[in-house]
C-alpha positions in Angstrom: -12.4 1.7 11.9 -9.6 4.5 10.5 -7.4 3.1 7.9 -4.8 4.8 7.4 -4.2 8.5 7.4 -2.7 11.4 5.1 0.5 12.9 6.1 1.0 17.1 5.5 3.9 17.6 2.8 5.1 20.4 1.0 5.5 18.4 -2.3 4.4 14.8 -2.3 1.5 13.6 -0.2 2.3 10.8 3.0 0.0 8.2 4.8 0.1 6.7 8.6 -1.5 2.7 9.7 -1.6 1.2 12.6 -2.2 -1.8 12.5 -2.5 -4.9 15.2 0.0 -7.3 12.8 2.9 -6.6 10.5 -0.1 -7.8 6.9 -2.4 -5.5 8.8 0.0 -2.8 8.7 0.7 -3.2 5.2 -2.4 -3.9 3.5 -3.3 -0.7 5.3 -0.9 1.0 3.6 -1.8 -0.8 0.7 -5.2 0.7 0.1 -4.5 4.0 1.3 -2.0 3.9 -1.2 -4.1 3.3 -3.9 -7.4 4.9 -2.1 -4.7 8.2 -3.0 -5.3 7.6 -6.7 -8.9 6.1 -7.4 -12.6 6.3 -4.9 -12.2 3.4 -3.6 -15.3 3.2 -1.3 -17.4 1.7 -4.0 -15.3 -0.5 -5.5 -15.5 -4.4 -5.9 -12.6 -6.5 -7.6 -13.0 -8.2 -10.5 -10.4 -9.7 -10.9 -7.0 -10.4 -9.0 -3.1 -10.5 -9.0 -0.1 -12.7 -6.9 2.6 -11.1 -6.2 5.9 -12.6 -3.3 7.7 -10.0 -2.0 11.7 -11.4 -0.4 13.5 -8.2 1.6 16.3 -7.7 3.3 14.6 -5.8 6.2 10.5 -4.4 7.5 10.8 -1.1 6.3 12.6 -2.8 2.4 9.4 -5.7 2.3 6.9 -2.4 3.3 8.8 -0.4 0.8 8.9 -3.4 -1.6 5.7 -4.6 -1.4 4.3 -1.6 -2.0 6.9 -0.4 -5.0 5.2 -3.8 -6.8 1.4 -3.4 -6.4 2.6 0.3 -7.7 4.3 -1.4 -10.8 1.9 -4.1 -11.6 -0.9 -1.0 -11.2 1.0 0.5 -14.1 1.6 -2.4 -16.3 -2.1 -4.2 -16.1 -4.0 -1.1 -15.4 -5.4 -2.8 -12.8 -6.6 -0.2 -9.5 -6.0 -2.4 -6.6 -9.1 -2.0 -4.1 -8.7 -5.4 -1.5 -5.6 -6.4 -0.4 -4.2 -9.5 1.3 -0.7 -9.9 2.5 0.8 -13.4 4.5 4.1 -12.4 5.8 6.3 -15.2 6.3 8.4 -13.4 9.5 9.5 -10.1 9.0 10.7 -10.3 5.4 9.0 -12.2 3.2 5.2 -11.2 1.8 2.6 -13.3 -0.7 0.8 -10.8 -1.8 -3.3 -11.0 -3.3 -4.4 -7.3 -4.7 -8.1 -7.4 -6.0 -9.0 -4.5 -8.5 -10.8 -2.8 -11.3 -9.1 -1.4 -14.6 -7.8 1.2 -13.8 -10.0 3.3 -16.4 -12.8 2.3 -14.7 -12.4 3.5 -11.5 -12.6 7.4 -10.8 -9.7 9.6 -10.1 -9.4 10.5 -6.5 -5.6 12.9 -6.5 -2.2 12.3 -8.8 -0.9 9.2 -9.5 2.1 7.5 -7.7 4.8 7.8 -9.6 7.2 5.9 -6.8 7.7 4.5 -3.1 10.2 6.4 -1.4 12.4 5.7 2.1 12.3 9.6 2.7 11.0 9.5 6.7 10.3 6.2 5.8 8.7 4.4 9.3 8.0 1.1 10.2 8.1 -0.2 14.3 6.6 -2.7 15.9 5.1 -1.6 20.4 2.9 -2.7 22.8 -0.2 -2.2 21.4 0.6 -3.0 17.0 2.5 -1.8 14.4 3.0 1.6 13.7 4.0 3.1 9.8 4.2 6.2 7.9 4.9 6.1 4.0 5.8 9.2 1.8 5.2 8.9 -1.9 6.4 10.6 -4.8 3.5 12.5 -6.6 
């Protein structure tokens, strides 16, 4: 099953994903974000980071989780290759990210500078959750 799809964008890069639950959608978007920067195919986590996010909307929750993971990656020299998300409703999440030191991961693409709200789309339908996120590179 496809975890995420890369979107063509003029100056930035983006991804789309679908999942049965909001938890899975955030996990897939987070994996995709890191997979754009690092080759995650053969990585196994050697350390785990945990964070909690509280937001006012589901859109904010997705952006805030991805932004926090990007921040933790930068300050901890961390390439996440396994992400586990537990949501409490649509505005709270507890996130565990497993990974390796970023300096040990093979680079795949340019670093992501920020998660944007540009063309952000998070929605729930009868067949699950769908999301699109554009990243500033």
